[in-house]
Backbone bond lengths (Angstrom), bond angles and torsions (degrees), N, CA, C in turn:
res aa  C-N    CA-C-N  psi(-1)  N-CA   C-N-CA  omega(-1)  CA-C   N-CA-C  phi
1 M - - - 1.455 - - 1.521 108.99 -
2 N 1.322 117.31 126.92 1.454 118.88 179.21 1.534 110.53 -91.02
3 A 1.330 115.61 172.52 1.467 120.42 -175.90 1.517 112.30 -61.48
4 K 1.324 117.26 -31.49 1.464 119.95 -179.30 1.527 110.72 -65.70
5 Q 1.322 117.09 -29.33 1.457 120.79 -178.08 1.523 112.78 -94.23
6 N 1.306 117.97 -16.78 1.453 121.72 -175.84 1.526 110.54 -80.99
7 P 1.332 118.66 113.48 1.460 120.77 -177.67 1.525 112.95 -65.10
8 L 1.328 118.09 -21.33 1.459 120.28 178.62 1.529 111.77 -74.51
9 L 1.316 116.77 -30.03 1.461 120.75 179.94 1.516 112.05 -94.25
10 G 1.313 117.68 -32.36 1.450 122.35 -179.44 1.516 112.08 81.37
11 S 1.310 115.10 -178.70 1.465 121.28 -179.87 1.532 109.67 -75.57
12 Y 1.314 115.89 170.21 1.467 122.02 177.86 1.527 109.72 -56.34
13 S 1.322 117.48 -47.03 1.461 120.54 -178.12 1.528 111.79 -65.79
14 E 1.315 118.18 -36.30 1.465 120.85 177.65 1.530 111.00 -67.25
15 R 1.316 116.42 -38.95 1.466 119.74 178.09 1.524 110.62 -65.66
16 I 1.326 116.79 -39.24 1.466 120.66 176.52 1.524 109.53 -60.09
17 A 1.309 116.29 -47.52 1.467 120.90 -177.99 1.523 111.19 -59.22
18 R 1.328 116.65 -45.44 1.469 119.92 179.67 1.522 111.39 -64.09
19 T 1.318 116.73 -41.75 1.461 120.75 -178.63 1.519 111.34 -63.72
20 F 1.316 117.34 -47.46 1.463 120.29 -179.40 1.521 111.09 -65.29
21 A 1.293 117.96 -38.92 1.460 121.09 -179.97 1.524 110.40 -64.62
22 R 1.310 115.88 -44.30 1.459 120.54 -177.90 1.527 111.48 -70.87
23 R 1.316 116.69 -44.70 1.464 121.69 -173.57 1.520 112.64 -78.63
24 D 1.321 117.78 -41.02 1.457 120.96 -170.58 1.523 114.47 -122.32
25 G 1.314 118.76 -4.88 1.451 120.54 -176.32 1.517 112.75 69.50
26 I 1.326 116.48 22.84 1.459 122.30 -178.50 1.521 109.77 -99.89
27 R 1.313 116.08 132.60 1.464 120.17 175.20 1.519 109.41 -80.67
28 V 1.311 116.10 148.78 1.461 121.42 175.30 1.519 107.48 -123.29
29 R 1.330 115.40 124.85 1.461 120.86 175.99 1.525 107.18 -105.85
30 I 1.309 116.74 129.79 1.462 122.62 -177.63 1.522 107.62 -109.91
31 E 1.352 115.38 114.38 1.453 118.51 -178.73 1.523 111.07 -162.88
32 G 1.289 115.61 151.60 1.456 122.27 172.47 1.513 115.56 62.57
33 S 1.322 114.76 -157.70 1.461 120.46 -178.91 1.520 111.24 -137.51
34 S 1.327 117.18 23.11 1.464 120.25 -177.94 1.531 111.40 -85.10
35 T 1.297 115.35 179.19 1.458 122.22 177.84 1.528 109.72 -67.70
36 P 1.322 118.18 140.23 1.470 120.11 177.04 1.533 110.47 -62.29
37 Y 1.319 115.72 148.54 1.459 119.80 176.70 1.514 109.74 -153.20
38 A 1.331 115.10 159.68 1.461 122.05 177.51 1.523 108.64 -98.36
39 D 1.322 116.12 130.63 1.462 121.77 174.25 1.527 105.99 -100.84
40 L 1.338 116.00 102.54 1.457 120.87 -174.95 1.519 112.90 -67.26
41 V 1.305 117.23 -29.87 1.465 120.96 -178.76 1.525 110.63 -70.64
42 K 1.327 117.02 -42.62 1.466 121.78 -176.79 1.527 113.33 -92.71
43 N 1.344 117.72 -1.85 1.463 122.62 -176.98 1.527 111.08 52.43
44 E 1.328 114.80 52.38 1.455 119.74 -179.98 1.521 111.34 -143.05
45 I 1.304 114.57 157.92 1.452 122.29 173.95 1.518 106.68 -109.32
46 V 1.318 116.21 133.94 1.463 121.12 177.38 1.528 106.63 -104.21
47 I 1.330 115.80 122.32 1.460 120.94 -180.00 1.523 109.28 -122.39
48 P 1.322 116.84 148.78 1.468 119.79 -178.60 1.528 111.55 -72.96
49 S 1.310 115.97 145.34 1.474 120.34 177.63 1.514 111.59 -68.42
50 T 1.314 117.10 -15.26 1.461 121.20 -178.82 1.525 113.39 -72.16
51 I 1.338 118.84 -9.12 1.467 119.49 -177.81 1.523 112.52 -65.69
52 D 1.309 117.26 -22.02 1.466 119.16 179.55 1.526 111.92 -66.13
53 A 1.314 117.07 -19.16 1.466 120.98 -179.19 1.531 113.08 -93.39
54 L 1.329 117.58 -1.45 1.470 120.33 -178.78 1.523 111.88 -69.76
55 D 1.328 115.55 148.08 1.463 119.36 174.22 1.537 108.37 -77.86
56 P 1.330 118.24 164.11 1.470 121.50 -175.34 1.533 114.36 -54.78
57 K 1.321 118.01 -38.60 1.467 120.59 179.97 1.530 110.50 -65.28
58 A 1.310 116.56 -43.53 1.467 120.74 179.02 1.525 110.76 -67.03
59 R 1.318 117.66 -34.48 1.468 120.50 177.53 1.521 111.09 -63.91
60 R 1.324 117.12 -38.89 1.469 119.49 178.18 1.521 110.12 -62.76
61 A 1.312 117.20 -40.38 1.467 120.72 176.98 1.526 110.19 -65.54
62 F 1.320 116.14 -40.02 1.462 120.93 -179.92 1.528 111.15 -64.13
63 D 1.336 116.77 -32.68 1.466 119.94 177.50 1.526 110.91 -58.87
64 G 1.339 117.00 -36.61 1.458 120.65 176.77 1.520 111.86 -65.43
65 V 1.310 116.67 -37.91 1.471 121.13 176.85 1.525 109.57 -63.08
66 L 1.318 117.02 -42.51 1.467 120.40 178.79 1.523 111.37 -63.58
67 D 1.325 117.01 -40.93 1.465 120.10 176.66 1.526 110.38 -59.47
68 H 1.322 116.24 -41.19 1.459 121.43 179.03 1.533 110.93 -61.49
69 E 1.321 116.62 -47.90 1.467 120.47 -179.31 1.524 111.08 -65.95
70 T 1.309 117.16 -37.45 1.463 121.08 177.18 1.523 110.43 -62.90
71 A 1.317 116.96 -36.93 1.466 120.65 179.03 1.527 111.18 -60.80
72 H 1.340 117.51 -35.75 1.469 119.67 175.86 1.526 110.18 -59.46
73 L 1.319 116.97 -44.38 1.467 120.45 -177.65 1.526 111.53 -70.68
74 R 1.319 117.30 -37.68 1.470 120.16 176.87 1.523 110.02 -64.41
75 A 1.325 116.88 -43.02 1.458 120.57 178.93 1.523 110.36 -62.02
76 E 1.308 116.50 -39.49 1.468 120.87 178.68 1.523 110.30 -60.55
77 S 1.322 117.59 -45.02 1.460 119.84 -177.93 1.530 111.77 -71.49
78 E 1.327 117.20 -32.92 1.464 121.10 -179.74 1.525 112.29 -76.86
79 H 1.334 116.26 -26.43 1.462 121.17 -176.39 1.525 110.14 -125.37
80 A 1.304 115.61 52.46 1.466 121.02 -176.29 1.517 112.40 -61.93
81 D 1.323 117.63 -18.86 1.450 120.10 -179.24 1.531 113.04 -79.91
82 L 1.338 117.57 -11.65 1.459 121.49 178.39 1.524 110.56 -90.37
83 P 1.330 118.05 152.08 1.479 119.15 175.27 1.528 110.17 -68.23
84 A 1.323 117.04 147.87 1.460 122.19 -178.52 1.511 111.69 -56.88
85 S 1.334 117.92 -33.29 1.466 120.23 -178.69 1.527 111.42 -62.38
86 A 1.292 118.63 -28.73 1.466 121.55 179.13 1.524 110.98 -70.93
87 L 1.318 117.32 -23.57 1.459 121.57 -177.55 1.518 112.77 -93.60
88 M 1.311 118.51 -10.17 1.452 121.76 -175.68 1.514 112.87 -83.26
89 R 1.302 117.84 -14.07 1.470 120.40 -179.66 1.517 109.13 -71.08
90 T 1.338 115.92 135.00 1.468 120.18 -179.66 1.508 111.02 -111.53
C-alpha cells in the first residue's frame, strides 16, 4: 500500500498541508488546477488539487515551488512593516 492509498498518511497534498501547518504555522488550501500562490493576507498557500496525480519527478520540482511560496509568507512575517507589494516581487 502506498502513501496515496493509506488513510493514516493521506494524499500528497494532505501531507503537505500538515507539514506546513506544523512546521511554519502556514495554512494550505487545496483547490482547482491553477498555479500555486501565497495569499499574504490569509497566511496561506493555495495549491492545485491536481498535484496528487504528479509523478515522483514532478513532485520533487513542485516541492521547490512550495518552498518559493513559503518564502513569500516568511518574508511577510519577518518584514511586517513593509507593504505587501514590496514582498511580492520574485
